[in-house]
TORKOL-4160 file (C-alpha; in steps of 0.2 Angstrom, whole numbers, padded with zeros to 4 digits, m for minus):
89
<pt num="1" X="0001" Y="m0001" Z="0000"/>
<pt num="2" X="0006" Y="0018" Z="m0005"/>
<pt num="3" X="0008" Y="0032" Z="0007"/>
<pt num="4" X="m0007" Y="0041" Z="0002"/>
<pt num="5" X="m0016" Y="0025" Z="0004"/>
<pt num="6" X="m0009" Y="0023" Z="0022"/>
<pt num="7" X="m0015" Y="0042" Z="0025"/>
<pt num="8" X="m0032" Y="0040" Z="0019"/>
<pt num="9" X="m0033" Y="0022" Z="0028"/>
<pt num="10" X="m0028" Y="0031" Z="0044"/>
<pt num="11" X="m0040" Y="0045" Z="0041"/>
<pt num="12" X="m0055" Y="0034" Z="0039"/>
<pt num="13" X="m0049" Y="0023" Z="0052"/>
<pt num="14" X="m0047" Y="0037" Z="0066"/>
<pt num="15" X="m0065" Y="0046" Z="0061"/>
<pt num="16" X="m0074" Y="0028" Z="0063"/>
<pt num="17" X="m0064" Y="0026" Z="0079"/>
<pt num="18" X="m0070" Y="0043" Z="0085"/>
<pt num="19" X="m0088" Y="0037" Z="0080"/>
<pt num="20" X="m0086" Y="0021" Z="0088"/>
<pt num="21" X="m0078" Y="0029" Z="0104"/>
<pt num="22" X="m0085" Y="0046" Z="0106"/>
<pt num="23" X="m0080" Y="0058" Z="0119"/>
<pt num="24" X="m0071" Y="0073" Z="0125"/>
<pt num="25" X="m0054" Y="0067" Z="0118"/>
<pt num="26" X="m0050" Y="0085" Z="0109"/>
<pt num="27" X="m0042" Y="0089" Z="0093"/>
<pt num="28" X="m0050" Y="0092" Z="0075"/>
<pt num="29" X="m0046" Y="0083" Z="0060"/>
<pt num="30" X="m0028" Y="0085" Z="0059"/>
<pt num="31" X="m0027" Y="0076" Z="0077"/>
<pt num="32" X="m0040" Y="0062" Z="0071"/>
<pt num="33" X="m0028" Y="0060" Z="0055"/>
<pt num="34" X="m0011" Y="0057" Z="0067"/>
<pt num="35" X="m0021" Y="0047" Z="0078"/>
<pt num="36" X="m0028" Y="0036" Z="0065"/>
<pt num="37" X="m0011" Y="0034" Z="0056"/>
<pt num="38" X="m0003" Y="0029" Z="0071"/>
<pt num="39" X="m0018" Y="0017" Z="0076"/>
<pt num="40" X="m0016" Y="0009" Z="0059"/>
<pt num="41" X="0003" Y="0007" Z="0062"/>
<pt num="42" X="m0001" Y="0001" Z="0079"/>
<pt num="43" X="m0014" Y="m0012" Z="0073"/>
<pt num="44" X="m0003" Y="m0017" Z="0057"/>
<pt num="45" X="0011" Y="m0021" Z="0071"/>
<pt num="46" X="0000" Y="m0030" Z="0082"/>
<pt num="47" X="m0010" Y="m0041" Z="0068"/>
<pt num="48" X="0008" Y="m0045" Z="0062"/>
<pt num="49" X="0014" Y="m0051" Z="0079"/>
<pt num="50" X="m0002" Y="m0059" Z="0086"/>
<pt num="51" X="m0012" Y="m0065" Z="0069"/>
<pt num="52" X="0002" Y="m0065" Z="0057"/>
<pt num="53" X="m0010" Y="m0053" Z="0045"/>
<pt num="54" X="m0002" Y="m0036" Z="0040"/>
<pt num="55" X="m0009" Y="m0021" Z="0032"/>
<pt num="56" X="m0009" Y="m0028" Z="0013"/>
<pt num="57" X="m0020" Y="m0021" Z="0003"/>
<pt num="58" X="m0032" Y="m0006" Z="0004"/>
<pt num="59" X="m0048" Y="m0015" Z="0001"/>
<pt num="60" X="m0043" Y="m0030" Z="0012"/>
<pt num="61" X="m0057" Y="m0033" Z="0028"/>
<pt num="62" X="m0041" Y="m0037" Z="0039"/>
<pt num="63" X="m0033" Y="m0021" Z="0034"/>
<pt num="64" X="m0048" Y="m0011" Z="0040"/>
<pt num="65" X="m0051" Y="m0020" Z="0056"/>
<pt num="66" X="m0033" Y="m0020" Z="0061"/>
<pt num="67" X="m0032" Y="0000" Z="0057"/>
<pt num="68" X="m0049" Y="0003" Z="0066"/>
<pt num="69" X="m0044" Y="m0007" Z="0080"/>
<pt num="70" X="m0027" Y="0001" Z="0082"/>
<pt num="71" X="m0035" Y="0018" Z="0081"/>
<pt num="72" X="m0047" Y="0013" Z="0096"/>
<pt num="73" X="m0032" Y="0008" Z="0105"/>
<pt num="74" X="m0023" Y="0023" Z="0103"/>
<pt num="75" X="m0038" Y="0034" Z="0105"/>
<pt num="76" X="m0041" Y="0026" Z="0121"/>
<pt num="77" X="m0023" Y="0031" Z="0127"/>
<pt num="78" X="m0026" Y="0049" Z="0122"/>
<pt num="79" X="m0042" Y="0050" Z="0130"/>
<pt num="80" X="m0032" Y="0046" Z="0146"/>
<pt num="81" X="m0019" Y="0057" Z="0144"/>
<pt num="82" X="m0031" Y="0071" Z="0138"/>
<pt num="83" X="m0042" Y="0069" Z="0152"/>
<pt num="84" X="m0027" Y="0071" Z="0165"/>
<pt num="85" X="m0021" Y="0085" Z="0158"/>
<pt num="86" X="m0038" Y="0094" Z="0157"/>
<pt num="87" X="m0043" Y="0090" Z="0175"/>
<pt num="88" X="m0025" Y="0099" Z="0180"/>
<pt num="89" X="m0031" Y="0114" Z="0174"/>
């Protein structure tokens, strides 16, 4: 998968993860893009380690599930740290 495809996958996976896990994580579309790309990388890495599956093709169901799952994990972690910093203020 190319660089642009990976960015598009990350943006869509991040948006889907934010729809599944709404809350006060903060951030706009750029933060969603970053969280989605990082989540896709985390999901691809975990998929390779645990299930021996990677982010091979843009239109593969396993690619999308791994990217969305990774984005959910990253969004949960982001929400924990963003919540802590908001409580300090």
